[in-house]
C-alpha positions as CSV (number, residue, x, y, z in Angstrom):
1,V,12.6,-3.7,-2.7
2,Q,11.3,-1.8,0.3
3,L,7.9,-0.2,0.7
4,Q,7.1,2.3,3.4
5,A,3.5,3.2,4.0
6,S,2.5,6.3,5.9
7,G,-0.4,8.7,6.4
8,G,-2.7,6.8,8.7
9,G,-4.3,8.2,11.8
10,L,-7.5,9.0,13.6
11,V,-10.2,10.8,11.7
12,Q,-13.9,11.5,12.3
13,P,-16.6,10.0,10.1
14,G,-16.8,11.9,6.9
15,G,-13.2,13.0,7.0
16,S,-10.3,12.3,4.6
17,L,-6.8,10.9,4.7
18,R,-4.1,10.5,2.1
19,L,-1.9,7.4,2.5
20,A,1.5,7.3,0.8
21,C,3.7,4.4,-0.2
22,V,7.3,5.2,-0.9
23,A,9.4,2.7,-2.7
24,S,13.1,2.1,-2.7
25,G,14.6,-0.3,-5.3
26,L,11.8,0.0,-7.8
27,S,9.9,2.3,-10.0
28,F,6.1,2.0,-9.7
29,G,5.8,2.6,-13.4
30,D,7.2,-0.9,-14.0
31,Y,5.2,-2.7,-11.2
32,G,1.7,-3.5,-10.4
33,T,0.7,-1.7,-7.2
34,G,-2.0,-2.1,-4.7
35,W,-3.6,-0.9,-1.5
36,F,-5.1,-3.4,0.9
37,R,-6.5,-3.4,4.4
38,Q,-7.1,-5.8,7.2
39,A,-9.4,-5.3,10.1
40,P,-9.3,-7.4,13.2
41,G,-10.8,-10.8,12.6
42,K,-11.2,-10.2,8.9
43,D,-9.4,-11.3,5.8
44,R,-7.1,-8.9,4.0
45,E,-9.2,-7.0,1.4
46,A,-8.0,-5.6,-1.9
47,L,-9.0,-1.9,-2.1
48,S,-7.4,-0.5,-5.2
49,C,-4.8,-1.7,-7.6
50,I,-2.9,-0.6,-10.7
51,S,-2.0,-3.3,-13.2
52,S,1.6,-3.9,-14.2
53,L,0.5,-4.6,-17.8
54,D,-1.5,-1.6,-18.9
55,G,-2.2,0.6,-15.9
56,S,-5.8,-0.7,-15.5
57,T,-7.2,0.2,-12.1
58,Y,-9.4,-1.8,-9.7
59,Y,-11.5,-0.5,-6.9
60,A,-13.4,-2.6,-4.4
61,D,-17.1,-1.9,-4.3
62,S,-16.7,-0.8,-0.7
63,V,-14.5,2.1,-1.6
64,K,-15.6,3.0,-5.2
65,G,-16.3,6.6,-5.5
66,R,-14.6,7.4,-2.2
67,F,-11.0,6.2,-2.7
68,T,-8.5,7.1,-5.5
69,I,-5.2,5.5,-6.2
70,F,-2.5,7.5,-8.1
71,R,1.2,7.8,-8.6
72,D,3.3,10.9,-8.4
73,G,5.5,12.1,-11.2
74,T,8.7,10.6,-9.8
75,E,7.1,7.1,-9.9
76,N,8.5,6.1,-6.5
77,T,5.4,7.1,-4.5
78,V,1.8,5.8,-4.8
79,F,-1.0,7.5,-2.9
80,L,-4.4,6.4,-1.8
81,Q,-6.7,9.4,-1.3
82,M,-9.5,8.4,1.0
83,N,-12.6,10.6,1.3
84,N,-15.8,10.2,3.3
85,L,-14.3,7.8,5.7
86,Q,-16.6,5.7,7.8
87,P,-16.1,3.5,10.9
88,D,-16.1,0.4,8.7
89,D,-12.9,1.7,7.1
90,T,-11.0,1.2,10.3
91,A,-8.2,-1.2,9.6
92,V,-4.5,-1.5,9.0
93,Y,-3.7,-0.4,5.5
94,Y,-0.9,-1.9,3.5
95,C,0.7,-1.1,0.1
96,A,2.1,-3.8,-2.1
97,A,4.0,-4.1,-5.4
98,D,5.0,-6.8,-7.8
99,R,6.5,-6.7,-11.3
100,S,4.0,-9.3,-12.5
101,A,0.8,-8.3,-10.6
102,V,-2.1,-7.6,-12.9
103,A,-5.4,-6.0,-12.2
104,T,-8.5,-5.3,-14.1
105,K,-11.6,-3.4,-13.4
106,Y,-13.0,-6.5,-11.7
107,Y,-9.9,-8.2,-10.3
108,C,-7.1,-7.6,-7.9
109,S,-5.7,-10.2,-5.5
110,A,-3.2,-10.0,-2.6
111,S,-1.8,-13.3,-3.6
112,D,-0.3,-11.7,-6.8
113,F,1.9,-9.3,-4.8
114,G,5.3,-10.3,-3.4
115,S,6.5,-7.1,-1.8
116,W,4.6,-5.5,1.1
117,G,4.9,-2.4,3.2
118,Q,4.6,-2.5,7.0
119,G,1.1,-1.2,7.3
120,T,-0.4,2.0,8.7
121,Q,-3.3,2.2,11.1
122,V,-6.5,4.1,10.0
123,T,-9.1,4.6,12.7
124,V,-12.4,6.3,11.9
125,S,-14.3,7.3,15.0
126,S,-16.1,10.2,16.5
């Protein structure tokens, strides 16, 4: 299983980015999927996840209403659409997958995911 994250970059406050996570060796339809981020000096934060059980989605309060997770029709790519980005969103963003990872409206944990992409830097600055 390999995951390749891309789409990061430098954006001004209020701007948008779309991150992509391309998988080889798995179909996202059979796996729980998540996007996480880690800023310098902070713990890794779960942003948005899709459960392996029933497709339930989780959004962190910090991104609810601004970020959207979705899969494309081929099921080997998962996206994170990020709107109204703010300086606090600056971090390295990671995608992750695990056949057993579950998520609910209230729960998603990095510890449930075994396969990780390499990370893509998002910088929000004027």
